[in-house]
C-alpha positions in Angstrom: 63.5 97.9 -121.1 64.6 94.4 -121.9 65.9 93.9 -118.3 62.6 95.2 -116.8 60.4 93.0 -119.0 62.6 89.9 -118.4 62.2 90.5 -114.6 58.4 90.5 -114.8 58.5 86.9 -116.3 61.6 85.6 -114.4 59.7 83.0 -112.6 57.7 81.8 -115.6 58.7 78.9 -118.0 58.2 79.3 -121.8 58.9 76.8 -124.6 58.8 79.8 -127.3 58.9 83.5 -127.1 57.6 85.6 -130.0 56.3 89.1 -130.8 53.3 90.6 -132.6 53.8 91.4 -136.2 55.1 94.9 -137.1 52.6 97.3 -138.7 54.2 100.3 -140.3 57.3 101.3 -138.3 60.8 100.7 -139.8 62.0 99.7 -136.4 60.4 96.5 -134.9 60.6 97.4 -131.3 58.4 94.4 -130.1 60.6 91.9 -132.0 63.8 93.4 -130.5 62.2 93.2 -127.0 61.0 89.6 -127.6 64.5 88.5 -128.7 66.3 90.3 -125.8 63.8 88.5 -123.4 64.4 85.2 -125.1 68.2 85.6 -124.9 68.2 86.6 -121.3 65.8 83.8 -120.3 67.9 81.3 -122.6 64.5 80.5 -124.4 64.2 80.0 -128.2 62.8 83.1 -130.0 60.4 82.1 -133.1 58.6 84.5 -135.2 55.4 82.6 -135.6 52.7 85.0 -136.2 51.9 86.2 -139.7 49.0 88.0 -141.8 48.8 90.9 -139.4 48.7 88.6 -136.3 45.8 86.5 -137.6 47.8 83.2 -138.4 50.1 81.2 -136.1 52.3 78.2 -137.0 51.1 74.8 -135.8 54.5 74.1 -134.0 53.3 76.0 -131.0 50.6 73.2 -130.4 51.2 71.9 -126.8 53.8 74.6 -126.0 54.1 77.3 -123.3 54.4 80.6 -125.1 55.0 84.3 -124.5 53.9 86.9 -126.9 55.6 90.4 -126.5 54.3 93.7 -127.8 55.8 97.2 -127.2 52.5 98.9 -126.3 48.9 98.2 -126.0 46.6 101.0 -127.5 43.1 99.3 -127.9 44.1 95.8 -127.4 43.1 94.9 -131.1 46.7 93.4 -131.9 46.7 91.5 -128.7 43.3 89.9 -129.4 44.2 89.0 -132.9 47.6 87.3 -131.7 45.9 85.4 -128.9 43.1 84.2 -131.2 45.4 83.1 -133.8 47.6 81.3 -131.4 44.6 79.7 -129.6 43.6 77.9 -132.8 46.8 76.0 -132.6 46.1 74.8 -129.1 49.2 75.8 -127.0 49.3 74.7 -123.4 49.6 78.3 -122.2 49.7 82.0 -123.5 51.3 84.6 -121.8 51.2 88.2 -123.2 53.5 91.0 -122.2 53.6 94.6 -123.2 56.0 97.1 -122.0 53.4 100.0 -121.8 49.7 101.0 -122.4 48.4 104.1 -123.9 46.1 106.4 -121.9 43.3 105.3 -124.3 43.5 101.6 -123.4 40.8 100.8 -121.1 40.9 97.7 -118.9 
């Protein structure tokens, strides 16, 4: 999965790669994917979202960031993460998820 996801963003440049916060699973797949992508792209990984994806650290200001999630169900987590990051005024935000559920509507 990490190799496939890295291939999707291979021509994009990022200052920081992060993941959405884990909800209730003991295994944090989104973090594992984000760390793997960061390692393969030789980008720093920083876990900068907190409070269930409602807050982001100010150090992302003027940075190009990639937010990784494992799957999209309704888009709620993605929206919260994007809103939190937008408040810090990054240069660019890209969001990458490995899969989407059948319930997710474009």
